[in-house]
Structures are given as C-alpha cells and as structure tokens.
C-alpha positions as CSV (number, residue, x, y, z in Angstrom):
1,M,-225.2,31.1,-235.1
2,K,-222.9,34.0,-236.4
3,F,-226.1,35.9,-237.4
4,I,-227.1,36.0,-233.9
5,R,-224.1,37.2,-232.8
6,L,-224.0,39.6,-235.2
7,F,-227.2,40.9,-234.1
8,T,-226.5,41.1,-230.5
9,L,-223.3,42.9,-231.0
10,L,-225.5,45.4,-233.0
11,L,-228.1,45.8,-230.2
12,I,-225.2,46.5,-227.9
13,V,-223.7,49.2,-230.1
14,Y,-227.3,50.9,-230.7
15,S,-227.6,50.6,-226.8
16,F,-224.6,52.7,-226.4
17,T,-225.2,55.2,-228.9
18,S,-228.8,55.7,-227.8
19,C,-227.7,56.5,-224.6
20,K,-225.2,58.7,-225.6
21,K,-227.6,60.9,-227.5
22,K,-229.8,61.4,-224.4
23,H,-226.8,62.1,-222.2
24,T,-227.1,65.9,-220.8
25,P,-224.1,67.8,-220.2
26,E,-223.6,68.7,-216.9
27,P,-223.7,72.7,-216.6
28,E,-220.2,74.0,-215.8
29,P,-220.0,75.5,-212.3
30,D,-220.2,79.2,-211.6
31,V,-216.4,80.3,-211.3
32,T,-217.4,84.6,-211.3
33,G,-218.9,84.7,-207.9
34,T,-222.4,86.3,-207.4
35,V,-224.0,89.9,-205.9
36,Y,-227.5,88.8,-204.1
37,V,-229.7,92.0,-203.6
38,G,-233.2,93.0,-203.1
39,S,-235.1,96.2,-204.3
40,D,-238.1,98.0,-204.2
41,D,-239.3,96.8,-207.5
42,K,-240.2,93.9,-205.4
43,N,-237.2,91.4,-206.9
44,L,-234.4,89.4,-205.4
45,Y,-231.7,89.7,-208.1
46,A,-228.4,87.6,-208.3
47,I,-225.9,89.0,-210.6
48,N,-222.6,88.1,-212.1
49,A,-219.7,89.6,-209.7
50,T,-217.4,90.1,-212.4
51,T,-219.5,91.5,-215.5
52,G,-222.3,93.1,-213.6
53,L,-224.9,91.2,-215.5
54,K,-228.3,89.8,-214.2
55,K,-228.4,85.9,-213.8
56,W,-231.9,85.3,-212.6
57,A,-234.5,87.5,-210.5
58,F,-236.9,86.2,-208.2
59,A,-240.3,87.7,-207.9
60,T,-242.1,88.7,-204.5
61,D,-244.9,90.8,-204.2
62,E,-243.8,93.6,-202.5
63,A,-240.5,95.7,-202.1
64,I,-237.8,94.1,-200.5
65,F,-235.8,95.9,-197.4
66,S,-234.5,92.8,-196.1
67,S,-230.8,92.5,-197.0
68,P,-230.5,88.3,-198.3
69,S,-228.3,85.7,-196.6
70,F,-226.5,83.2,-198.5
71,V,-226.1,79.7,-196.7
72,N,-225.3,76.1,-198.4
73,G,-226.3,77.4,-201.7
74,V,-229.6,79.1,-200.5
75,V,-230.5,82.5,-200.4
76,Y,-232.9,83.7,-197.4
77,V,-234.8,87.1,-197.7
78,G,-237.7,88.6,-196.4
79,S,-240.3,91.0,-198.0
80,F,-242.8,93.5,-197.4
81,D,-245.3,90.8,-198.7
82,K,-244.8,89.5,-195.2
83,K,-243.1,86.7,-196.0
84,V,-239.7,84.9,-195.7
85,Y,-238.4,83.2,-198.8
86,A,-235.6,80.4,-199.3
87,V,-234.3,80.4,-203.3
88,N,-232.0,78.3,-204.9
89,A,-228.7,80.3,-205.3
90,A,-228.0,78.7,-208.3
91,T,-231.5,79.2,-210.5
92,G,-233.6,81.8,-208.5
93,A,-236.2,78.9,-207.9
94,K,-238.3,79.0,-205.0
95,K,-237.7,76.5,-202.2
96,W,-239.8,77.5,-199.6
97,E,-241.8,80.4,-198.5
98,F,-243.1,81.4,-194.6
99,A,-246.1,83.9,-193.8
100,T,-246.1,86.0,-191.0
101,D,-248.7,88.7,-189.7
102,G,-246.4,91.8,-190.8
103,L,-243.8,93.6,-192.8
104,I,-240.3,92.6,-193.2
105,F,-237.3,94.9,-192.4
106,S,-235.5,92.4,-190.7
107,S,-232.5,90.5,-192.2
108,P,-232.5,86.8,-191.7
109,Y,-229.6,85.3,-189.6
110,V,-229.0,81.7,-190.6
111,V,-226.7,79.0,-188.3
112,N,-227.0,75.2,-187.6
113,G,-230.0,74.8,-189.8
114,V,-232.1,77.9,-188.4
115,V,-233.5,81.1,-189.9
116,Y,-233.8,83.7,-187.5
117,I,-235.9,86.6,-188.5
118,G,-238.2,89.7,-187.2
119,S,-241.6,90.9,-188.6
120,T,-243.2,94.1,-187.6
121,D,-246.3,91.7,-186.2
122,Q,-243.9,92.5,-183.0
123,K,-242.4,88.9,-183.3
124,L,-239.0,87.0,-183.7
125,Y,-239.1,83.9,-185.8
126,A,-236.8,80.8,-185.9
127,L,-237.5,78.5,-188.9
128,D,-236.1,75.1,-190.4
129,A,-233.7,76.3,-193.2
130,A,-234.5,73.2,-195.2
131,T,-238.6,73.3,-194.7
132,G,-239.4,76.8,-193.6
133,A,-241.4,75.2,-190.9
134,K,-241.6,77.4,-187.7
135,K,-239.5,76.2,-184.5
136,W,-240.4,78.9,-182.3
137,E,-241.6,82.3,-182.0
138,F,-241.0,85.2,-179.5
139,A,-243.2,87.6,-178.7
140,A,-241.6,91.1,-178.2
141,E,-242.6,94.1,-177.0
142,G,-243.0,96.5,-180.4
143,S,-241.7,95.8,-184.1
144,V,-239.2,93.7,-184.5
145,D,-237.2,95.7,-187.4
146,S,-233.8,95.1,-186.1
147,S,-232.1,92.4,-187.9
148,P,-231.1,89.1,-185.4
149,M,-227.6,87.9,-184.5
150,V,-226.4,84.5,-182.9
151,V,-223.5,83.8,-181.0
152,N,-222.9,81.0,-178.9
153,G,-226.2,79.7,-178.9
154,V,-227.6,83.1,-177.8
155,V,-229.8,85.2,-180.0
156,F,-229.5,89.0,-179.9
157,V,-232.2,91.3,-181.2
158,G,-233.9,95.0,-180.8
159,S,-237.5,95.8,-180.8
160,E,-239.3,98.9,-181.3
161,G,-240.3,98.9,-177.6
162,K,-237.0,100.1,-176.4
163,K,-235.7,96.8,-175.8
164,V,-232.7,94.5,-176.8
165,Y,-233.1,91.2,-176.0
166,A,-231.2,88.1,-175.2
167,L,-233.1,84.5,-176.1
168,D,-232.1,81.2,-175.9
169,A,-231.3,79.9,-179.5
170,V,-232.5,76.6,-179.6
171,T,-236.1,77.3,-177.4
172,G,-236.6,81.0,-177.7
173,A,-236.7,81.2,-174.1
174,K,-235.2,85.0,-172.6
175,K,-232.4,85.3,-170.8
176,W,-232.3,88.9,-170.4
177,E,-234.1,92.4,-171.8
178,F,-232.1,95.6,-171.9
179,A,-234.1,98.7,-171.6
180,M,-233.1,101.6,-174.1
181,S,-233.4,105.5,-172.8
182,G,-235.8,107.8,-174.2
183,T,-239.7,108.6,-173.7
184,S,-240.8,107.7,-177.2
185,A,-240.8,104.2,-179.0
186,T,-237.8,103.9,-180.9
187,T,-235.8,101.1,-182.7
188,P,-232.8,99.7,-181.8
189,T,-230.3,98.7,-184.6
190,S,-229.3,95.6,-185.5
191,P,-227.0,94.3,-182.8
192,T,-223.4,93.8,-182.9
193,F,-221.7,91.3,-180.8
194,A,-217.7,91.5,-180.0
195,N,-215.7,90.0,-177.2
196,G,-218.9,89.0,-174.7
197,V,-220.4,92.7,-175.8
198,V,-223.3,93.6,-177.4
199,Y,-223.4,96.8,-179.1
200,A,-226.8,98.9,-180.3
201,C,-227.9,102.0,-180.8
202,D,-231.3,103.7,-180.4
203,F,-232.9,106.8,-182.1
204,Q,-232.5,109.1,-178.9
205,R,-228.5,109.7,-180.1
206,T,-227.1,106.5,-177.8
207,L,-225.0,103.9,-178.4
208,F,-224.9,101.2,-175.8
209,A,-222.3,98.5,-174.7
210,I,-224.3,95.9,-173.0
211,D,-222.7,93.0,-171.1
212,A,-224.0,89.7,-173.4
213,A,-223.8,87.6,-170.1
214,T,-225.6,89.6,-167.9
215,G,-227.7,92.7,-170.3
216,A,-226.0,94.8,-167.7
217,K,-225.1,98.4,-169.3
218,K,-221.0,98.7,-169.5
219,W,-221.0,102.2,-171.0
220,E,-223.0,104.6,-173.2
221,F,-221.8,107.6,-175.8
222,K,-224.3,110.1,-176.9
223,T,-223.9,111.8,-180.2
224,E,-225.6,115.4,-181.2
225,A,-228.4,113.9,-183.3
226,S,-230.5,110.3,-183.8
227,I,-228.6,107.4,-184.8
228,D,-230.5,104.7,-187.1
229,S,-227.4,102.7,-188.4
230,S,-226.0,99.8,-186.9
231,P,-222.9,99.9,-185.0
232,T,-219.4,98.0,-186.7
233,V,-217.1,96.6,-184.5
234,K,-213.4,96.1,-185.8
235,N,-210.1,95.8,-184.1
236,G,-211.2,97.2,-180.7
237,L,-212.9,99.8,-182.1
238,V,-216.6,100.6,-182.6
239,Y,-217.7,103.0,-185.6
240,I,-221.2,104.7,-186.0
241,T,-222.6,107.1,-188.0
242,S,-225.3,109.7,-186.9
243,F,-227.7,112.4,-188.3
244,D,-225.2,114.9,-187.0
245,F,-223.3,114.1,-190.4
246,K,-220.4,112.4,-188.5
247,L,-218.8,109.2,-188.6
248,R,-217.0,108.5,-185.5
249,A,-214.7,105.7,-183.9
250,L,-214.9,105.1,-180.1
251,D,-212.6,102.4,-178.1
252,A,-214.8,99.5,-177.4
253,A,-213.7,99.1,-173.9
254,T,-214.4,102.5,-172.8
255,G,-216.8,104.3,-175.2
256,I,-214.3,106.9,-175.5
257,E,-213.8,108.8,-178.8
258,K,-211.0,108.4,-180.9
259,W,-212.0,110.4,-183.9
260,Q,-214.6,111.9,-185.7
261,F,-214.9,112.5,-189.8
262,E,-217.4,114.9,-191.4
263,I,-219.1,112.8,-193.9
264,G,-222.8,115.0,-194.4
265,I,-226.1,113.2,-194.2
266,T,-225.7,109.2,-194.2
267,G,-229.3,108.0,-193.4
268,M,-229.7,104.6,-192.0
269,S,-226.4,102.9,-193.8
270,S,-223.9,101.3,-191.6
271,P,-220.2,101.7,-191.7
272,T,-218.0,98.8,-193.3
273,V,-214.6,98.3,-192.2
274,S,-212.1,96.4,-194.7
275,N,-208.1,95.8,-195.2
276,G,-207.6,98.8,-192.6
277,F,-210.5,101.3,-194.1
278,V,-214.0,102.1,-193.1
279,Y,-216.1,102.9,-196.0
280,V,-219.3,104.8,-195.8
281,G,-222.0,106.7,-197.8
282,S,-223.7,110.1,-197.7
283,I,-226.0,112.5,-199.6
284,P,-225.7,113.8,-201.7
285,G,-223.6,111.3,-204.2
286,R,-220.5,110.8,-201.9
287,L,-218.7,107.8,-200.9
288,Y,-215.6,107.9,-198.6
289,A,-212.8,105.6,-197.6
290,V,-211.3,106.6,-194.5
291,D,-208.2,105.2,-192.4
292,A,-209.7,103.0,-189.8
293,V,-207.4,103.9,-187.3
294,T,-206.5,107.5,-187.8
295,G,-209.9,108.8,-189.4
296,L,-208.0,110.6,-192.3
297,K,-209.8,110.4,-196.0
298,K,-208.2,108.0,-198.5
299,W,-210.4,108.9,-201.2
300,Q,-213.6,110.3,-201.8
301,L,-215.9,109.6,-204.9
302,I,-218.5,112.0,-206.2
303,T,-221.1,111.4,-208.6
304,D,-224.2,113.2,-209.6
305,D,-226.0,109.6,-210.1
306,M,-224.8,107.8,-206.9
307,R,-227.1,109.0,-203.8
308,P,-226.8,106.5,-201.4
309,A,-230.0,104.4,-200.4
310,M,-231.1,105.6,-197.0
311,Y,-231.3,101.8,-195.5
312,S,-228.7,100.1,-197.4
313,S,-225.1,99.6,-196.3
314,L,-222.0,99.0,-198.3
315,T,-220.5,95.7,-198.5
316,A,-216.6,95.1,-199.0
317,A,-215.5,92.0,-200.6
318,E,-212.2,90.8,-201.9
319,G,-210.5,94.4,-203.2
320,K,-214.4,95.3,-204.1
321,I,-217.1,97.6,-202.7
322,Y,-220.8,96.9,-203.5
323,A,-222.7,100.4,-203.2
324,C,-226.4,100.2,-203.7
325,T,-228.0,103.7,-204.4
326,G,-231.4,105.9,-204.3
327,E,-230.8,106.1,-207.9
328,K,-232.3,102.3,-208.6
329,K,-228.4,101.3,-208.9
330,I,-225.7,99.0,-207.7
331,Y,-222.1,100.0,-208.0
332,A,-219.0,97.4,-208.0
333,L,-216.2,99.8,-207.1
334,D,-212.6,99.1,-206.7
335,A,-211.9,99.2,-202.9
336,T,-208.4,100.9,-203.2
337,T,-209.2,103.4,-205.9
338,G,-213.1,103.8,-206.0
339,A,-213.2,103.3,-209.7
340,S,-216.4,102.0,-210.9
341,E,-215.8,98.5,-212.4
342,W,-219.6,97.9,-213.1
343,V,-223.5,99.1,-212.5
344,F,-226.5,97.6,-212.8
345,Q,-230.0,98.9,-213.0
346,T,-232.9,97.8,-211.4
347,E,-236.2,99.3,-211.5
348,G,-236.9,100.2,-208.1
349,L,-234.6,102.1,-204.7
350,I,-232.4,99.3,-203.3
351,N,-232.9,99.8,-199.7
352,S,-231.7,96.0,-199.1
353,S,-227.8,95.9,-198.7
354,P,-225.8,93.2,-200.8
355,C,-224.7,89.5,-199.8
356,V,-221.6,88.6,-201.8
357,V,-220.6,85.2,-202.8
358,T,-217.3,84.9,-204.4
359,A,-216.0,82.4,-207.2
360,S,-214.0,80.7,-204.1
361,G,-217.1,80.5,-201.9
362,N,-216.2,82.9,-199.4
363,V,-219.7,85.1,-198.4
364,Y,-219.5,88.6,-197.3
365,H,-222.7,90.8,-195.7
366,S,-222.7,94.4,-194.8
367,G,-222.9,95.1,-190.8
368,V,-226.5,96.0,-191.4
369,S,-227.5,92.3,-191.6
370,G,-226.3,91.7,-188.2
371,V,-223.8,89.0,-189.8
372,Q,-220.2,90.2,-188.9
373,E,-217.3,88.8,-190.7
C-alpha cells in the first residue's frame, strides 16, 4: 500500500515537472513603440521607434506608395502590385490580401471594422477589416489616387475626373459630388474635414472649401502654381504648400490668407501641424519648423543627404518628427530642435508616409493619409 502511494506521488511530481519543462515563456510586451512605413523596395517596414532598428519587413510584389494605417494590432497598406494587405502589427505575418485591378496610391482609412481605399482602376473599395471581404465598391469618374476620409458615416474622396465625392459609408451610395475647376483631368488631393467643411486642392492651383452636408462651394483660394499636396486644418487655419515654393496659412472660415513662408520646392509633401508649429520639408535638403500662428521660422535643418521624398509627408508623434527622404532613409528628429536621433536605411525611395504607434498605444498618421489626429 505504501509502495502504491509512493508510486502515485512520484507520478504526480513527474507530471508537474514535465509540464514545467514544456512551458514556453510569454513574450514580453513591446514598450518601445513602432514606426510603420512602405518603400519603393516593395517592403512594408516595422521600425523600433526608440532605436531605429528593424523589427520586421513584409514583402509585397511591387513598390509601396500607400501610407500604412494601424488599427487594433493590424497594419493595412496598399501596393503597386494592385493589392491591399492586412498584416499582423507585432509579427509582420499576413492576415489577408485583396486584389484590385489597378495600382494603389491611396492610403487606407479604417473605421468601424471597415477598410476604405482607392485604386487606379477607378474604384473606391470598402473591405471587411477582419477578413478582407468586399462590402461594396463605388465606380468613380477617373482614377482614385486620393486617400478617403470618413466622418459621421460619410466617406469623402477625390478622383482624377476632377470630382470630390461624398458617399454613404455603409452602402457606398453617392450623397453628392463636387466638380473641381480646370479643363484637363486633375486628381484632387486627399480631402480634410473640419467643422462641417471639406477642404481639397486640385492641380489647377485651387484650394476649395466645400459644405460637407450639401457639396456646395463655400469659398476657393488660388495660388500662383499647382497644388499636389493635401491641406491640413488646425485651430481654425488651413495650411497648404504649392509649387510656387510657399507654405501658406489661410483662415478656415473665409479663405483669407494669414501668412506665407518661403520654403522652396515641396513636391507633394503635406504640412504637419503639432504643438503650435508647422513642419514641412523642401528640396534640396531642408526641413522647416514654422510657428503655426505667425509664420515665423523656429528652426531649419539642412543636410546634403536628406532630400525629402516627393510624395511622403512628415509625421509628428510625442516630441519627435519622422521624415522620409528621397535618399532611401527615414529620420527620427527632435521636434523642438531638429536634432537627429536615428536614421533607418531602406533599399528604395520612400514615398509612403510613416504611421507611428507609441509605447502608450497612441497612433499618429500624416495628413496625406486622410486621417486627422
């Protein structure tokens, strides 16, 4: 009897010991934050926001101009391989992909479990964020290179057919369309929404303020050269750049110019506003921090190898500025001084804009994505 009890006790001890040996420790939570960005080298990168070291890279079949979006542990992005991807934000493993019939310049807007994204196949798609299944598609007039924005159940997006559309976010039904000026085909920039007004620029030198409810024009402002960047709205001011080498601040209600600042060639990079300053890059090799109210320069960074990419916009996140360049690099800079904290090198140009997820879980996008903080 004693032998049986002893044998039973040994079996129990052995069982616990065996279980303990097979136990795999849980991975420690990421407390560093991550920068997500695409590149012309066909990769979507996850970069440690503190050190600038690569966490993982996800390979697509063509260049990535689309700016990634992060929601609930998943990164969404489009590629020139005509596909939309959902990628596990922690591991870089693919969750699903959706094929369109055109290149994807557009950046995804994700809200209420739906991914909205445009394609050069002249369609705007609404996809189930969990599965990638198509919910609906809207046939636009011309390529949809612009990034959509969703506010109060309405999707706002532009197309190359000189149109800005307002669509029902659930059904895709058109509520209204606004015709841009100009005689040639022009792609409106990604729209921005503030206080019941949609702001969008066209390549024919005009910024439009459009009533979000009706699609009626409230006002327009003409620059001296083409506009191919998206407007940014903050604290009652609209900030735009144009190919006349200027950064402008306009009254959001009236369109009256408040100030302008000479910055050089800006390409398609949109202004970023954070903590009372406007950040914008220009060619060759300049990055400016300008007082958002007065237009006075706070600091200017000049480097030989930091030529801003033509499409990428800066992202501001908790005291840092993340800037992608035409020299295949992404910089993390101190927002107050412009001092470089780290540099990450890719194998291709970076026309995608960074999406930053901080250690505290806050998510920051650039204005070009259509997402406003």
